[in-house]
N, C-alpha and C positions, 0 to 999 in steps of 0.2 A: 470469621470476624477479621477485619483489616485493622492493623495498628497504624497509628499516625506515623508520618515520616520521622518525627522527633524520637519516638520510642524505638524505631528501627535503626537509628544512627549509632555509629561506633566512632572511636578515635581512629586516626589514620593508621596507627600501628596495629590495632585490632583487625582492621580490614586487610592490610597488606600481608599479615601472617597467614591468612586464609587463602590468599591468591597464589597462583603459580609464580615462581621466580620472585617472590616477595612483592608482587604487584608491579614490577618493572614493565613499563609500556602500557599499563592500564590507565583508564580515565576515572578519576575520583572527583567528587564535587561536594560542596557543602549542601546541606539539606534545603536551605532556602534559595539556592541558586537555580536559575532556569537551565534547561538541558543544553543550551548553547554556551555555557560557561563551566569550565572544568580545568583540573590540573592533569597533565599527562606525566606520570611518575617516571623519573629517570634515575633516581638513586634513593635508597633507603638504608640508613645506618642505625639499626636499633641498638639499644643498650643490652647488657647481658641478660636482664630480666625480660626484655622484649616489650616493655611498657613505655619506654622513653627512647629518645634518640633524635635524629635529624633526618629530614627528607627534602628532596629537591625535585623540581620538575618544570615543565613549560606551561605557563598559564594561557588558556584560551578564554577570552572574555567576550561575550556576545558574538561568538563565531570568529573572532580575529585573534590570532596568536600574538601575544604581547611582546615576545622576544624569541630569538633563535637559541639563545643560551639558557640553560637551566638556572632557575633561581631557587633560593631556599623557601620552603613552604612554612608559613607561620600558622600557629593554631593547631598543630598536629595532635595535641593531647586532648583537645576539646571533642566531645562526643557529638559532632555535627557533620560527620563525613559519611558518604555512601558511595557505592560503586555505581558508575553511570549505567552499566548494563543491567542492573537489577530489575528495573521496571520493564525493560525491553524483553526480558525472558518470559514475563507473564503475558501470555496471549490467549485469547479465547479462540477455540476452534469450533466451527459449526459442523455438526454431524448430520448428514441428510437422513431423513426418515425413510425407513424401508417400508414398502407397501405390504410386505408379508407380515410385518409386526403390527401395523395398524389395522389390518383387515381381520375381522372375526371369521373364524372358520365355522361354517354352517354344515352340519351333518344330518 
């Protein structure tokens, strides 16, 4: 059973603590954004408990980088964030049928 995107979303800090290097260099996006809009994370400064803090990155909106300098990311505590690579990892693979499996042995 597949969950909706909203149920799979986390806050930005919940996502970055699961990623290598606290998510630096990864692409995160809000659940409702299309795949060509995302933040590339450049800095994460979590609080002691890891649930709050500040994050900055470079916004790419509709395929165009909005600036060369990192900007502060707003809404980091809202549970509307996902890792851009999550859906790309889910791929279907076709396994060819083997003739030996499908043929009945007659003796």
